[in-house]
C-alpha positions in Angstrom: -8.7 111.3 67.6 -6.7 114.3 68.7 -4.0 116.0 66.7 -1.2 114.4 68.6 -2.5 110.9 67.8 -3.0 111.8 64.2 0.6 113.2 64.0 2.0 110.0 65.5 0.0 107.8 63.2 1.1 109.8 60.2 4.8 109.6 61.3 4.4 105.8 61.8 2.8 105.4 58.4 5.6 107.5 56.8 8.4 105.4 58.3 6.6 102.1 57.3 6.4 103.4 53.8 10.1 104.4 53.8 11.3 101.0 55.0 9.1 99.2 52.5 10.5 101.5 49.7 14.1 100.9 50.6 13.5 97.1 50.8 12.0 97.1 47.3 14.9 99.2 46.0 17.3 96.7 47.6 15.5 93.8 45.9 15.2 95.6 42.6 18.8 96.7 42.4 20.0 93.3 43.5 18.0 91.9 40.5 19.5 94.6 38.3 22.9 93.1 38.9 21.6 89.6 38.3 21.6 89.1 42.1 25.2 87.8 42.1 26.7 91.2 41.1 23.9 93.3 42.5 23.2 92.2 46.0 26.4 93.5 47.7 26.3 97.0 46.2 22.6 97.2 46.8 23.2 96.2 50.4 25.8 98.9 50.7 23.3 101.4 49.3 20.6 100.3 51.8 23.0 100.6 54.7 24.0 104.1 53.5 20.3 105.2 53.5 19.6 103.7 57.0 22.8 105.1 58.5 21.7 108.6 57.4 18.3 108.1 58.9 19.7 106.9 62.2 22.0 110.0 62.3 19.0 112.2 61.9 19.1 113.0 58.2 15.6 111.8 57.4 14.9 114.1 54.5 17.4 112.7 52.1 16.2 111.9 48.5 16.0 108.1 49.0 16.1 107.0 45.3 18.9 109.4 44.3 21.0 108.5 47.4 20.5 104.8 46.8 21.3 105.0 43.1 24.4 107.2 43.7 25.7 104.8 46.3 25.0 101.7 44.2 26.9 103.2 41.2 29.8 104.5 43.3 30.3 101.3 45.3 29.5 98.8 42.6 33.0 97.4 42.1 34.3 97.7 45.6 31.0 96.4 46.9 31.3 93.3 44.7 34.8 92.8 46.0 33.4 92.8 49.5 30.7 90.4 48.4 33.3 88.0 47.1 35.1 88.0 50.4 31.9 87.4 52.3 31.0 84.6 49.9 34.4 83.0 50.6 33.8 83.3 54.4 30.4 81.7 54.0 32.0 78.8 52.1 34.5 78.4 54.9 31.7 78.3 57.4 29.9 75.7 55.3 33.0 73.5 55.1 33.6 73.9 58.9 30.0 72.9 59.7 30.4 69.7 57.6 33.8 69.0 59.3 32.2 69.4 62.7 29.8 66.5 61.8 32.9 64.3 61.1 34.9 65.2 64.1 33.0 65.9 67.4 36.3 66.6 69.3 36.7 70.1 67.9 33.1 71.1 67.9 33.3 73.9 70.5 36.4 75.7 69.1 34.9 75.6 65.6 31.5 76.8 66.7 33.3 79.7 68.4 35.2 80.5 65.3 32.1 80.3 63.1 30.2 82.6 65.6 33.0 85.1 65.5 33.1 85.1 61.6 29.3 85.5 61.4 29.3 88.4 63.9 32.2 90.1 62.1 30.2 89.8 58.8 27.2 91.5 60.5 29.5 94.5 61.4 31.1 94.7 57.9 28.5 96.8 56.1 27.9 99.3 59.0 31.7 99.8 59.2 31.9 100.1 55.4 29.4 103.0 55.2 30.5 104.7 58.4 34.2 104.8 58.1 36.5 105.6 55.2 39.0 102.8 55.6 41.0 100.4 53.3 39.7 97.0 52.5 42.0 95.3 55.0 41.1 97.8 57.7 37.4 97.2 57.0 37.6 93.5 58.2 40.1 94.3 61.0 37.9 97.2 62.4 34.7 95.1 62.1 36.3 92.3 64.1 37.7 94.6 66.7 34.5 96.6 67.2 32.5 93.4 67.4 34.9 92.0 70.1 35.0 95.1 72.3 31.2 95.8 72.1 29.4 92.7 73.3 26.4 94.8 74.4 25.8 96.0 70.8 26.1 92.4 69.6 23.5 91.2 72.2 21.1 94.0 71.2 21.6 93.0 67.6 20.8 89.3 68.3 17.8 90.1 70.4 16.5 92.3 67.5 17.0 89.5 65.1 15.1 87.0 67.3 12.2 89.4 67.6 12.2 90.1 63.8 12.4 86.3 63.1 9.2 85.6 65.1 7.3 88.5 63.5 8.3 87.3 60.0 7.5 83.7 61.0 3.9 84.6 61.8 3.6 87.2 59.0 5.8 85.8 56.2 4.3 88.2 53.6 6.1 91.1 55.5 9.4 89.6 54.5 9.1 91.0 50.9 8.5 94.5 52.1 10.6 94.7 55.3 12.9 91.7 55.6 16.0 93.4 54.3 15.5 96.9 55.4 14.4 96.0 59.0 17.4 93.6 59.3 19.7 96.4 58.2 18.1 98.8 60.6 18.7 96.4 63.5 22.3 95.8 62.5 23.0 99.5 61.8 21.4 100.9 64.9 23.2 98.3 67.1 26.6 99.1 65.4 26.0 102.8 65.6 25.8 102.5 69.4 29.2 100.8 69.3 30.6 103.5 67.0 29.4 106.3 69.3 30.9 104.6 72.3 34.3 104.3 70.5 34.2 107.9 69.3 33.4 109.1 72.9 36.4 107.2 74.2 38.6 108.6 71.5 37.5 112.2 72.4 38.1 111.5 76.1 41.6 110.2 75.4 42.4 113.3 73.2 41.1 115.6 75.9 43.4 114.1 78.6 
């Protein structure tokens, strides 16, 4: 095996280890907050790490960065988690209502789809932009609406990941959260870059 192949294999192994490590941190810190109070700030911390990796900062101290983000965003992250839980409850109610009234199925399905897609954009917007709580949801919805390509890429990534995890369910413990976050963050980052380019072009005119 030549040096180039060895280097590529080493890099692949290193990134596999990194994603497994972040996933375990995500699970561990979620449990640290008894899941209910831990999962949202742990998710913020995970997206913070993956955003930095995507932006080229691959040498960050993972544990220290995760821990600092978890502590800093604990209260605000839990506020976000409460809102997302309420939205999930609304979706649950809507789905049960659809079963009772078939006339409004299509509009409700569209609303539910929009809510789910907005939620997927929430954490990337949270870690990428310094905005207020209200602007967070407004920006996530707006970015989702004007960037259908990013949403399509995200959904394709989820379908691929679903089939991999279906055939190799043991991988879910090590990569389920971190790879899902990577798919979401990388898709959203494409949208962020597109928006920032347009803003620069508008300022240059």
